[in-house]
All heavy atoms as TSV, in Angstrom:
chain	resi	resn	atom	element	x	y	z
A	1	MET	N	N	4.379	-1.098	20.575
A	1	MET	CA	C	4.667	-1.881	19.406
A	1	MET	C	C	3.621	-1.624	18.324
A	1	MET	O	O	3.957	-1.526	17.149
A	1	MET	CB	C	4.697	-3.360	19.803
A	1	MET	CG	C	5.196	-4.226	18.714
A	1	MET	SD	S	6.872	-3.812	18.293
A	1	MET	CE	C	7.509	-5.324	17.802
A	2	ASN	N	N	2.369	-1.508	18.742
A	2	ASN	CA	C	1.295	-1.254	17.784
A	2	ASN	C	C	1.511	0.072	17.059
A	2	ASN	O	O	1.373	0.147	15.838
A	2	ASN	CB	C	-0.055	-1.267	18.506
A	2	ASN	CG	C	-1.209	-1.109	17.553
A	2	ASN	OD1	O	-1.129	-1.476	16.396
A	2	ASN	ND2	N	-2.295	-0.556	18.049
A	3	THR	N	N	1.857	1.106	17.796
A	3	THR	CA	C	2.072	2.420	17.190
A	3	THR	C	C	3.263	2.392	16.242
A	3	THR	O	O	3.208	2.980	15.154
A	3	THR	CB	C	2.289	3.481	18.287
A	3	THR	OG1	O	1.153	3.476	19.153
A	3	THR	CG2	C	2.478	4.853	17.690
A	4	LEU	N	N	4.320	1.708	16.617
A	4	LEU	CA	C	5.501	1.603	15.762
A	4	LEU	C	C	5.158	0.901	14.453
A	4	LEU	O	O	5.516	1.382	13.368
A	4	LEU	CB	C	6.606	0.850	16.491
A	4	LEU	CG	C	7.860	0.577	15.668
A	4	LEU	CD1	C	8.572	1.875	15.347
A	4	LEU	CD2	C	8.774	-0.378	16.405
A	5	LEU	N	N	4.459	-0.221	14.524
A	5	LEU	CA	C	4.101	-0.954	13.308
A	5	LEU	C	C	3.138	-0.165	12.428
A	5	LEU	O	O	3.245	-0.193	11.203
A	5	LEU	CB	C	3.512	-2.310	13.671
A	5	LEU	CG	C	4.510	-3.307	14.256
A	5	LEU	CD1	C	3.803	-4.587	14.666
A	5	LEU	CD2	C	5.628	-3.594	13.294
A	6	ARG	N	N	2.220	0.551	13.033
A	6	ARG	CA	C	1.303	1.388	12.241
A	6	ARG	C	C	2.058	2.499	11.538
A	6	ARG	O	O	1.790	2.820	10.379
A	6	ARG	CB	C	0.218	1.980	13.131
A	6	ARG	CG	C	-0.835	0.991	13.489
A	6	ARG	CD	C	-1.985	1.567	14.252
A	6	ARG	NE	N	-1.869	2.972	14.618
A	6	ARG	CZ	C	-2.770	3.632	15.286
A	6	ARG	NH1	N	-3.874	3.023	15.663
A	6	ARG	NH2	N	-2.604	4.894	15.597
A	7	THR	N	N	3.016	3.114	12.218
A	7	THR	CA	C	3.803	4.193	11.618
A	7	THR	C	C	4.660	3.683	10.472
A	7	THR	O	O	4.719	4.299	9.397
A	7	THR	CB	C	4.684	4.859	12.686
A	7	THR	OG1	O	3.847	5.324	13.748
A	7	THR	CG2	C	5.466	6.016	12.110
A	8	VAL	N	N	5.321	2.551	10.672
A	8	VAL	CA	C	6.142	1.971	9.611
A	8	VAL	C	C	5.266	1.571	8.425
A	8	VAL	O	O	5.611	1.820	7.271
A	8	VAL	CB	C	6.948	0.767	10.141
A	8	VAL	CG1	C	7.602	-0.003	9.016
A	8	VAL	CG2	C	7.993	1.236	11.135
A	9	GLY	N	N	4.122	0.972	8.681
A	9	GLY	CA	C	3.213	0.587	7.603
A	9	GLY	C	C	2.700	1.779	6.821
A	9	GLY	O	O	2.618	1.739	5.588
A	10	ALA	N	N	2.368	2.840	7.516
A	10	ALA	CA	C	1.902	4.049	6.829
A	10	ALA	C	C	3.007	4.657	5.977
A	10	ALA	O	O	2.762	5.105	4.850
A	10	ALA	CB	C	1.397	5.064	7.844
A	11	SER	N	N	4.227	4.666	6.489
A	11	SER	CA	C	5.357	5.214	5.730
A	11	SER	C	C	5.644	4.398	4.482
A	11	SER	O	O	5.820	4.942	3.389
A	11	SER	CB	C	6.609	5.255	6.599
A	11	SER	OG	O	6.412	6.075	7.715
A	12	LEU	N	N	5.671	3.085	4.633
A	12	LEU	CA	C	5.935	2.220	3.482
A	12	LEU	C	C	4.797	2.278	2.467
A	12	LEU	O	O	5.032	2.313	1.258
A	12	LEU	CB	C	6.162	0.783	3.936
A	12	LEU	CG	C	7.478	0.511	4.649
A	12	LEU	CD1	C	7.515	-0.924	5.150
A	12	LEU	CD2	C	8.650	0.793	3.742
A	13	GLY	N	N	3.576	2.283	2.948
A	13	GLY	CA	C	2.429	2.355	2.050
A	13	GLY	C	C	2.412	3.634	1.237
A	13	GLY	O	O	2.111	3.624	0.038
A	14	THR	N	N	2.753	4.741	1.863
A	14	THR	CA	C	2.803	6.014	1.167
A	14	THR	C	C	3.869	6.002	0.087
A	14	THR	O	O	3.638	6.456	-1.043
A	14	THR	CB	C	3.085	7.150	2.165
A	14	THR	OG1	O	2.063	7.146	3.157
A	14	THR	CG2	C	3.132	8.492	1.485
A	15	GLN	N	N	5.035	5.475	0.400
A	15	GLN	CA	C	6.127	5.443	-0.573
A	15	GLN	C	C	5.827	4.513	-1.739
A	15	GLN	O	O	6.106	4.850	-2.892
A	15	GLN	CB	C	7.436	5.033	0.107
A	15	GLN	CG	C	7.921	6.040	1.127
A	15	GLN	CD	C	8.086	7.419	0.531
A	15	GLN	OE1	O	8.684	7.579	-0.525
A	15	GLN	NE2	N	7.527	8.417	1.194
A	16	VAL	N	N	5.262	3.361	-1.460
A	16	VAL	CA	C	4.922	2.426	-2.541
A	16	VAL	C	C	3.857	3.042	-3.449
A	16	VAL	O	O	3.963	2.974	-4.680
A	16	VAL	CB	C	4.447	1.071	-1.953
A	16	VAL	CG1	C	3.844	0.185	-3.023
A	16	VAL	CG2	C	5.602	0.362	-1.277
A	17	SER	N	N	2.847	3.663	-2.873
A	17	SER	CA	C	1.812	4.315	-3.677
A	17	SER	C	C	2.398	5.435	-4.524
A	17	SER	O	O	2.041	5.590	-5.702
A	17	SER	CB	C	0.720	4.880	-2.774
A	17	SER	OG	O	0.071	3.852	-2.087
A	18	ALA	N	N	3.290	6.223	-3.954
A	18	ALA	CA	C	3.908	7.319	-4.702
A	18	ALA	C	C	4.736	6.802	-5.876
A	18	ALA	O	O	4.704	7.374	-6.970
A	18	ALA	CB	C	4.785	8.153	-3.771
A	19	VAL	N	N	5.464	5.709	-5.666
A	19	VAL	CA	C	6.267	5.135	-6.746
A	19	VAL	C	C	5.370	4.632	-7.875
A	19	VAL	O	O	5.636	4.861	-9.049
A	19	VAL	CB	C	7.172	4.008	-6.208
A	19	VAL	CG1	C	7.765	3.188	-7.331
A	19	VAL	CG2	C	8.270	4.591	-5.344
A	20	ILE	N	N	4.286	3.960	-7.524
A	20	ILE	CA	C	3.385	3.404	-8.538
A	20	ILE	C	C	2.711	4.521	-9.332
A	20	ILE	O	O	2.659	4.484	-10.563
A	20	ILE	CB	C	2.341	2.478	-7.886
A	20	ILE	CG1	C	3.035	1.223	-7.354
A	20	ILE	CG2	C	1.251	2.103	-8.873
A	20	ILE	CD1	C	2.148	0.336	-6.508
A	21	VAL	N	N	2.206	5.522	-8.650
A	21	VAL	CA	C	1.521	6.618	-9.343
A	21	VAL	C	C	2.517	7.423	-10.176
A	21	VAL	O	O	2.226	7.810	-11.315
A	21	VAL	CB	C	0.759	7.512	-8.343
A	21	VAL	CG1	C	0.224	8.760	-9.010
A	21	VAL	CG2	C	-0.378	6.736	-7.713
A	22	THR	N	N	3.701	7.658	-9.662
A	22	THR	CA	C	4.711	8.402	-10.415
A	22	THR	C	C	5.149	7.640	-11.657
A	22	THR	O	O	5.426	8.238	-12.695
A	22	THR	CB	C	5.933	8.701	-9.524
A	22	THR	OG1	O	5.493	9.430	-8.379
A	22	THR	CG2	C	6.966	9.510	-10.253
A	23	ALA	N	N	5.183	6.317	-11.578
A	23	ALA	CA	C	5.574	5.517	-12.745
A	23	ALA	C	C	4.536	5.607	-13.863
A	23	ALA	O	O	4.858	5.312	-15.010
A	23	ALA	CB	C	5.770	4.066	-12.324
A	24	SER	N	N	3.322	6.023	-13.547
A	24	SER	CA	C	2.283	6.109	-14.573
A	24	SER	C	C	2.229	7.457	-15.274
A	24	SER	O	O	1.391	7.664	-16.150
A	24	SER	CB	C	0.915	5.793	-13.959
A	24	SER	OG	O	0.468	6.861	-13.144
A	25	VAL	N	N	3.116	8.379	-14.909
A	25	VAL	CA	C	3.170	9.675	-15.574
A	25	VAL	C	C	3.789	9.486	-16.955
A	25	VAL	O	O	4.835	8.836	-17.089
A	25	VAL	CB	C	3.996	10.696	-14.748
A	25	VAL	CG1	C	4.160	12.007	-15.492
A	25	VAL	CG2	C	3.337	10.935	-13.402
A	26	PRO	N	N	3.170	10.035	-18.004
A	26	PRO	CA	C	3.746	9.898	-19.351
A	26	PRO	C	C	5.137	10.515	-19.433
A	26	PRO	O	O	5.496	11.389	-18.637
A	26	PRO	CB	C	2.765	10.657	-20.242
A	26	PRO	CG	C	1.519	10.802	-19.443
A	26	PRO	CD	C	1.921	10.760	-18.009
A	27	ASP	N	N	5.916	10.081	-20.425
A	27	ASP	CA	C	7.291	10.568	-20.574
A	27	ASP	C	C	7.370	12.074	-20.772
A	27	ASP	O	O	8.305	12.711	-20.318
A	27	ASP	CB	C	7.971	9.859	-21.748
A	27	ASP	CG	C	8.279	8.407	-21.435
A	27	ASP	OD1	O	8.403	8.081	-20.237
A	27	ASP	OD2	O	8.389	7.618	-22.383
A	28	GLY	N	N	6.409	12.660	-21.424
A	28	GLY	CA	C	6.432	14.096	-21.666
A	28	GLY	C	C	5.973	14.913	-20.477
A	28	GLY	O	O	5.948	16.132	-20.524
A	29	GLY	N	N	5.637	14.280	-19.391
A	29	GLY	CA	C	5.138	14.981	-18.210
A	29	GLY	C	C	3.616	15.013	-18.213
A	29	GLY	O	O	2.964	14.351	-19.006
A	30	GLY	N	N	3.052	15.773	-17.343
A	30	GLY	CA	C	1.604	15.870	-17.250
A	30	GLY	C	C	1.073	15.141	-16.036
A	30	GLY	O	O	1.771	14.965	-15.038
A	31	PHE	N	N	-0.152	14.704	-16.156
A	31	PHE	CA	C	-0.827	14.053	-15.042
A	31	PHE	C	C	-0.636	12.542	-15.094
A	31	PHE	O	O	-0.492	11.968	-16.171
A	31	PHE	CB	C	-2.323	14.377	-15.064
A	31	PHE	CG	C	-2.614	15.828	-14.842
A	31	PHE	CD1	C	-3.042	16.634	-15.877
A	31	PHE	CD2	C	-2.440	16.388	-13.583
A	31	PHE	CE1	C	-3.302	17.973	-15.676
A	31	PHE	CE2	C	-2.701	17.727	-13.370
A	31	PHE	CZ	C	-3.131	18.524	-14.418
A	32	PRO	N	N	-0.666	11.881	-13.950
A	32	PRO	CA	C	-0.562	10.413	-13.933
A	32	PRO	C	C	-1.754	9.776	-14.654
A	32	PRO	O	O	-2.857	10.328	-14.670
A	32	PRO	CB	C	-0.588	10.049	-12.448
A	32	PRO	CG	C	-0.261	11.303	-11.724
A	32	PRO	CD	C	-0.717	12.432	-12.593
A	33	ALA	N	N	-1.513	8.610	-15.212
A	33	ALA	CA	C	-2.586	7.879	-15.890
A	33	ALA	C	C	-3.479	7.198	-14.859
A	33	ALA	O	O	-3.086	6.959	-13.717
A	33	ALA	CB	C	-1.982	6.837	-16.830
A	34	GLU	N	N	-4.685	6.878	-15.301
A	34	GLU	CA	C	-5.650	6.247	-14.396
A	34	GLU	C	C	-5.159	4.878	-13.923
A	34	GLU	O	O	-5.391	4.495	-12.775
A	34	GLU	CB	C	-6.991	6.094	-15.107
A	34	GLU	CG	C	-8.065	5.489	-14.237
A	34	GLU	CD	C	-9.396	5.347	-14.944
A	34	GLU	OE1	O	-9.548	5.857	-16.064
A	34	GLU	OE2	O	-10.270	4.714	-14.356
A	35	TRP	N	N	-4.446	4.153	-14.781
A	35	TRP	CA	C	-3.991	2.809	-14.389
A	35	TRP	C	C	-3.037	2.859	-13.209
A	35	TRP	O	O	-2.957	1.905	-12.444
A	35	TRP	CB	C	-3.350	2.063	-15.562
A	35	TRP	CG	C	-2.075	2.646	-16.082
A	35	TRP	CD1	C	-1.924	3.477	-17.145
A	35	TRP	CD2	C	-0.756	2.416	-15.569
A	35	TRP	NE1	N	-0.597	3.797	-17.313
A	35	TRP	CE2	C	0.148	3.159	-16.369
A	35	TRP	CE3	C	-0.241	1.669	-14.518
A	35	TRP	CZ2	C	1.514	3.174	-16.144
A	35	TRP	CZ3	C	1.128	1.685	-14.294
A	35	TRP	CH2	C	1.992	2.426	-15.101
A	36	GLY	N	N	-2.318	3.967	-13.020
A	36	GLY	CA	C	-1.431	4.097	-11.872
A	36	GLY	C	C	-2.190	4.109	-10.558
A	36	GLY	O	O	-1.795	3.474	-9.579
A	37	PHE	N	N	-3.312	4.825	-10.556
A	37	PHE	CA	C	-4.137	4.870	-9.346
A	37	PHE	C	C	-4.805	3.527	-9.092
A	37	PHE	O	O	-4.875	3.055	-7.955
A	37	PHE	CB	C	-5.187	5.976	-9.467
A	37	PHE	CG	C	-4.598	7.351	-9.449
A	37	PHE	CD1	C	-4.424	8.061	-10.627
A	37	PHE	CD2	C	-4.202	7.936	-8.257
A	37	PHE	CE1	C	-3.876	9.327	-10.620
A	37	PHE	CE2	C	-3.655	9.205	-8.236
A	37	PHE	CZ	C	-3.482	9.904	-9.419
A	38	VAL	N	N	-5.293	2.900	-10.170
A	38	VAL	CA	C	-5.940	1.590	-10.023
A	38	VAL	C	C	-4.935	0.568	-9.499
A	38	VAL	O	O	-5.235	-0.207	-8.585
A	38	VAL	CB	C	-6.543	1.135	-11.374
A	38	VAL	CG1	C	-7.023	-0.299	-11.301
A	38	VAL	CG2	C	-7.669	2.063	-11.786
A	39	LEU	N	N	-3.733	0.561	-10.053
A	39	LEU	CA	C	-2.699	-0.372	-9.592
A	39	LEU	C	C	-2.311	-0.088	-8.145
A	39	LEU	O	O	-2.128	-1.008	-7.352
A	39	LEU	CB	C	-1.471	-0.298	-10.505
A	39	LEU	CG	C	-0.337	-1.255	-10.167
A	39	LEU	CD1	C	-0.803	-2.700	-10.257
A	39	LEU	CD2	C	0.841	-1.008	-11.104
A	40	GLY	N	N	-2.204	1.183	-7.788
A	40	GLY	CA	C	-1.870	1.544	-6.411
A	40	GLY	C	C	-2.908	1.046	-5.418
A	40	GLY	O	O	-2.570	0.487	-4.367
A	41	PHE	N	N	-4.187	1.231	-5.750
A	41	PHE	CA	C	-5.246	0.743	-4.867
A	41	PHE	C	C	-5.288	-0.780	-4.836
A	41	PHE	O	O	-5.582	-1.371	-3.794
A	41	PHE	CB	C	-6.603	1.307	-5.285
A	41	PHE	CG	C	-6.808	2.728	-4.851
A	41	PHE	CD1	C	-6.997	3.733	-5.781
A	41	PHE	CD2	C	-6.813	3.070	-3.510
A	41	PHE	CE1	C	-7.186	5.047	-5.390
A	41	PHE	CE2	C	-6.999	4.379	-3.105
A	41	PHE	CZ	C	-7.176	5.379	-4.051
A	42	THR	N	N	-4.996	-1.419	-5.963
A	42	THR	CA	C	-4.981	-2.879	-5.997
A	42	THR	C	C	-3.871	-3.441	-5.123
A	42	THR	O	O	-4.077	-4.398	-4.368
A	42	THR	CB	C	-4.827	-3.375	-7.450
A	42	THR	OG1	O	-5.888	-2.832	-8.233
A	42	THR	CG2	C	-4.857	-4.879	-7.523
A	43	VAL	N	N	-2.687	-2.854	-5.215
A	43	VAL	CA	C	-1.569	-3.292	-4.372
A	43	VAL	C	C	-1.916	-3.101	-2.900
A	43	VAL	O	O	-1.640	-3.966	-2.063
A	43	VAL	CB	C	-0.269	-2.541	-4.756
A	43	VAL	CG1	C	0.827	-2.765	-3.734
A	43	VAL	CG2	C	0.196	-2.966	-6.137
A	44	SER	N	N	-2.551	-1.990	-2.575
A	44	SER	CA	C	-2.951	-1.735	-1.188
A	44	SER	C	C	-3.972	-2.765	-0.709
A	44	SER	O	O	-3.899	-3.245	0.425
A	44	SER	CB	C	-3.547	-0.330	-1.052
A	44	SER	OG	O	-2.576	0.640	-1.342
A	45	ALA	N	N	-4.926	-3.124	-1.564
A	45	ALA	CA	C	-5.937	-4.102	-1.188
A	45	ALA	C	C	-5.329	-5.485	-0.978
A	45	ALA	O	O	-5.696	-6.198	-0.035
A	45	ALA	CB	C	-7.032	-4.167	-2.253
A	46	VAL	N	N	-4.375	-5.855	-1.828
A	46	VAL	CA	C	-3.717	-7.153	-1.676
A	46	VAL	C	C	-2.901	-7.183	-0.381
A	46	VAL	O	O	-2.920	-8.176	0.361
A	46	VAL	CB	C	-2.839	-7.465	-2.902
A	46	VAL	CG1	C	-1.942	-8.661	-2.661
A	46	VAL	CG2	C	-3.708	-7.692	-4.121
A	47	ALA	N	N	-2.195	-6.098	-0.090
A	47	ALA	CA	C	-1.419	-6.024	1.149
A	47	ALA	C	C	-2.345	-6.092	2.369
A	47	ALA	O	O	-2.035	-6.769	3.349
A	47	ALA	CB	C	-0.593	-4.744	1.181
A	48	MET	N	N	-3.477	-5.412	2.290
A	48	MET	CA	C	-4.424	-5.440	3.397
A	48	MET	C	C	-4.967	-6.848	3.619
A	48	MET	O	O	-5.106	-7.302	4.764
A	48	MET	CB	C	-5.589	-4.485	3.138
A	48	MET	CG	C	-6.583	-4.434	4.275
A	48	MET	SD	S	-8.066	-3.505	3.903
A	48	MET	CE	C	-8.821	-4.535	2.661
A	49	ALA	N	N	-5.263	-7.564	2.531
A	49	ALA	CA	C	-5.763	-8.933	2.659
A	49	ALA	C	C	-4.704	-9.834	3.294
A	49	ALA	O	O	-5.029	-10.692	4.128
A	49	ALA	CB	C	-6.170	-9.472	1.291
A	50	GLY	N	N	-3.437	-9.632	2.928
A	50	GLY	CA	C	-2.364	-10.425	3.526
A	50	GLY	C	C	-2.201	-10.155	5.009
A	50	GLY	O	O	-2.024	-11.076	5.808
A	51	VAL	N	N	-2.271	-8.901	5.381
A	51	VAL	CA	C	-2.146	-8.544	6.795
A	51	VAL	C	C	-3.355	-9.047	7.580
A	51	VAL	O	O	-3.219	-9.514	8.720
A	51	VAL	CB	C	-1.977	-7.012	6.944
A	51	VAL	CG1	C	-2.105	-6.575	8.386
A	51	VAL	CG2	C	-0.640	-6.577	6.374
A	52	LEU	N	N	-4.528	-8.977	6.976
A	52	LEU	CA	C	-5.726	-9.485	7.640
A	52	LEU	C	C	-5.629	-10.990	7.874
A	52	LEU	O	O	-5.978	-11.479	8.952
A	52	LEU	CB	C	-6.970	-9.159	6.812
A	52	LEU	CG	C	-8.308	-9.566	7.406
A	52	LEU	CD1	C	-8.547	-8.848	8.731
A	52	LEU	CD2	C	-9.415	-9.246	6.431
A	53	ALA	N	N	-5.103	-11.710	6.892
A	53	ALA	CA	C	-4.917	-13.160	7.048
A	53	ALA	C	C	-3.896	-13.458	8.150
A	53	ALA	O	O	-4.089	-14.386	8.941
A	53	ALA	CB	C	-4.474	-13.787	5.734
A	54	ALA	N	N	-2.819	-12.681	8.192
A	54	ALA	CA	C	-1.800	-12.891	9.230
A	54	ALA	C	C	-2.379	-12.584	10.617
A	54	ALA	O	O	-2.098	-13.286	11.591
A	54	ALA	CB	C	-0.584	-12.006	8.954
A	55	ALA	N	N	-3.200	-11.543	10.713
A	55	ALA	CA	C	-3.794	-11.201	12.003
A	55	ALA	C	C	-4.799	-12.266	12.445
A	55	ALA	O	O	-4.899	-12.581	13.632
A	55	ALA	CB	C	-4.495	-9.835	11.898
A	56	ALA	N	N	-5.530	-12.823	11.495
A	56	ALA	CA	C	-6.501	-13.859	11.841
A	56	ALA	C	C	-5.803	-15.147	12.275
A	56	ALA	O	O	-6.331	-15.896	13.094
A	56	ALA	CB	C	-7.418	-14.138	10.657
A	57	ALA	N	N	-4.615	-15.403	11.748
A	57	ALA	CA	C	-3.885	-16.618	12.080
A	57	ALA	C	C	-3.081	-16.474	13.383
A	57	ALA	O	O	-2.630	-17.489	13.936
A	57	ALA	CB	C	-2.936	-16.988	10.944
A	58	ALA	N	N	-2.916	-15.266	13.850
A	58	ALA	CA	C	-2.140	-15.047	15.075
A	58	ALA	C	C	-2.888	-15.605	16.284
A	58	ALA	O	O	-4.117	-15.512	16.358
A	58	ALA	CB	C	-1.866	-13.556	15.273
A	59	PRO	N	N	-2.157	-16.182	17.219
A	59	PRO	CA	C	-2.825	-16.704	18.404
A	59	PRO	C	C	-3.381	-15.546	19.252
A	59	PRO	O	O	-2.785	-14.475	19.322
A	59	PRO	CB	C	-1.722	-17.442	19.145
A	59	PRO	CG	C	-0.446	-16.872	18.638
A	59	PRO	CD	C	-0.725	-16.390	17.246
A	60	CYS	N	N	-4.516	-15.785	19.880
A	60	CYS	CA	C	-5.101	-14.739	20.721
A	60	CYS	C	C	-4.785	-15.022	22.184
A	60	CYS	O	O	-4.586	-16.156	22.602
A	60	CYS	CB	C	-6.610	-14.657	20.497
A	60	CYS	SG	S	-7.485	-16.164	20.872
A	61	ARG	N	N	-4.739	-13.941	22.950
A	61	ARG	CA	C	-4.510	-14.058	24.395
A	61	ARG	C	C	-5.820	-14.283	25.105
A	61	ARG	O	O	-6.823	-13.715	24.746
A	61	ARG	CB	C	-3.877	-12.772	24.931
A	61	ARG	CG	C	-2.396	-12.811	24.925
A	61	ARG	CD	C	-1.866	-11.705	25.754
A	61	ARG	NE	N	-2.048	-10.424	25.055
A	61	ARG	CZ	C	-1.603	-9.280	25.484
A	61	ARG	NH1	N	-0.946	-9.213	26.625
A	61	ARG	NH2	N	-1.792	-8.199	24.794
A	62	ARG	N	N	-5.787	-15.067	26.141
A	62	ARG	CA	C	-7.003	-15.286	26.914
A	62	ARG	C	C	-6.800	-14.872	28.340
A	62	ARG	O	O	-5.824	-14.890	28.918
A	62	ARG	CB	C	-7.395	-16.742	26.858
A	62	ARG	CG	C	-7.667	-17.120	25.433
A	62	ARG	CD	C	-8.578	-18.273	25.335
A	62	ARG	NE	N	-8.779	-18.461	23.894
A	62	ARG	CZ	C	-9.870	-18.880	23.396
A	62	ARG	NH1	N	-10.867	-19.146	24.155
A	62	ARG	NH2	N	-9.996	-19.051	22.116
């Protein structure tokens, strides 16, 4: 189960980051803008904080 969830998370994270960075490319083409990378990392950090909170709230086995 752990491997499955890690694989799904990596796949979704990659796609979300790609969409955000691609959206920051100017209309005429060229390189992505810096705000696309900053937004991508910010979204990743917020998602990580949410998952960390969920993991901390999960009951532990004894």
